[in-house]
N, C-alpha and C positions, 0 to 999 in steps of 0.2 A: 901766741903773739896777737890774739884778737879776743877780747873778752869784755864783759860788762858785769857790773855788780850792783846790787841794791843795798842801800843803807837805811837804817832806821833813823829816827830824829836825833839819836845820840851818836850817830856815826858808826854804829856797829853793822857789820856785814850780816845781812839776813837772806841773801841769795846771790847766786853767781851763775854765769854761763861763760865757759872758757872754751877756746878752740884755737885752731891754727889755720892760717891761710896757706894752702899747699899749691905750689905751681908745678906744672908738668915738667918743666925743664930745669928745676932746681936739683941738680945732681948731688949736691952735698947733703941735702935733706934725705934724698933717696938712699945714699950710702950709709948715713947714720941709721935710718930705719932698718936697712938690711943687716947691718952689724948687730943691732939690738936683737933682731929676730933670730939670727943665726948663732951668735956668740954668747949672748947673755944667758940663755937657758943652760948652757954647758958650763957656766962659770959661777953658779949660784953660791958656791963655797966661799967666794971672796966678797960676797955682798954682806952688808949689815943684816942682822937678824930680821929686821922689819921688811926687808926686800927679798928674802930667800924664796918666797913663793911667787915671784914675778913670772916665772916660767909658766905658771897656770894661766895667767892673763894672756901670755903669748900663745899658749895652746888653745885657749878659748877663741882668740882672734882667728887662728888658723882653722879651727873647727867650723866657724861660721863664714869662712872665706872673707874675713874683713881685711881689705887691702886697698887703701886709698889710691895707690899707684895703678892698680888694674882699672880703676874707675875712670881714669882719663880717657882710655880708649873706648870703654863701654858707653860713656856719656858724650863722647866727642867734644871734650872741653879742655881748657888749659888751666883753670883755677877752681879749686874746690875748698870750701870751708869744712875742715875736719873737726867736728864737735868732739870735745874731750870731756865735758862736764856740764851738767845742769843740776843745780840743787837750790833748795829754798828751805828756810826754817819754818816749821809748823808753828812754833811759838811766836812768830812775828804777828800772826793773826791776819796776814795779808792774803786773802783768797785770790787765786789766779796769778800769784807772783811768778811761779815757774813758767807759765804760759807767756806772761809779759816779757820775761827775760829771754825766752826763745825768740819771740817776735822782734824784740829790739836787737838781739844778737844777729838775727837774719838780716835786718836792715843794715847793720854795721858791716857784715860780711859782704853784702851786695855792693855797698859803697866802696869796698876795697877790691871789687872786681870779681868776686866769687860768683860762679855760675850755678853751682849746686852745693848742697850740704850733704855730708856723709858722716854717719854716726853709728856707734854701737850702743844701743839703748839697753841698759842692764837692769832697770827697775820698773815695776808696775806703774809708778807715778809718772816717770818721764815718758814711758811708752804711751800713756794716756795723752800726755801733752802733744807728743809728735803725731799720734793718730788723729787727734782732734784738729790739728793744724794742717792735715792733709798730706803728711809725709808718707812715703811708701816703704814698706818693709821688704827687704830683699831676701833675708834668711831669718830663721828662728831656731833657737835651741832651748829645749826645756832643761833646766838645771838638774832635774832628777835623772836625766839621761846622760849627763856629762860626767862620765865615770872613767876610772883607770881600767886598763886591761883586766885587772883582778876584780873589778866590780865596785871599787870604793869611790865614793863621791869625791870629786875634786873640790867642790864648794860645799862646805858643811854648815854655813850659817847665812843662808840667804833670806831668812825670816819669811815674810809674805811674798817676796819676789820669786817668780816662778820661771823666768827665762829671759833671754835677750834676743 
């Protein structure tokens, strides 16, 4: 419900930052999040094929203790911008586009009353953006160590991205 996009001269999307303003006392959002975390991993058989591995994302979030609802007490705040996505097209040729999207997204989130930003940063490039802008990392997980009890990698195509 809170995002910003960058367009080229032809109106094509070349970058985006998407997120959600989360309020401590919004119980309906909390209930939806809890239902997704508890029920969805057990019901992958009813999902379309493209979503059958969504339980891995939920497990990843659990492994790094990613939970925006816990952060309200930790940060002593009532409104958090939960970052969902930062991406930019390399082919656009606009250097620093991702950084600019994060800066403008932060300004938008602050104008909507957000006191903090909370994100799970899953790629090297977005990690560099957030590091350079002074954000703090709370946890880290190397993808090579994110394995099933049998030792199989959960994420098998992370390319150059090494952790979150």
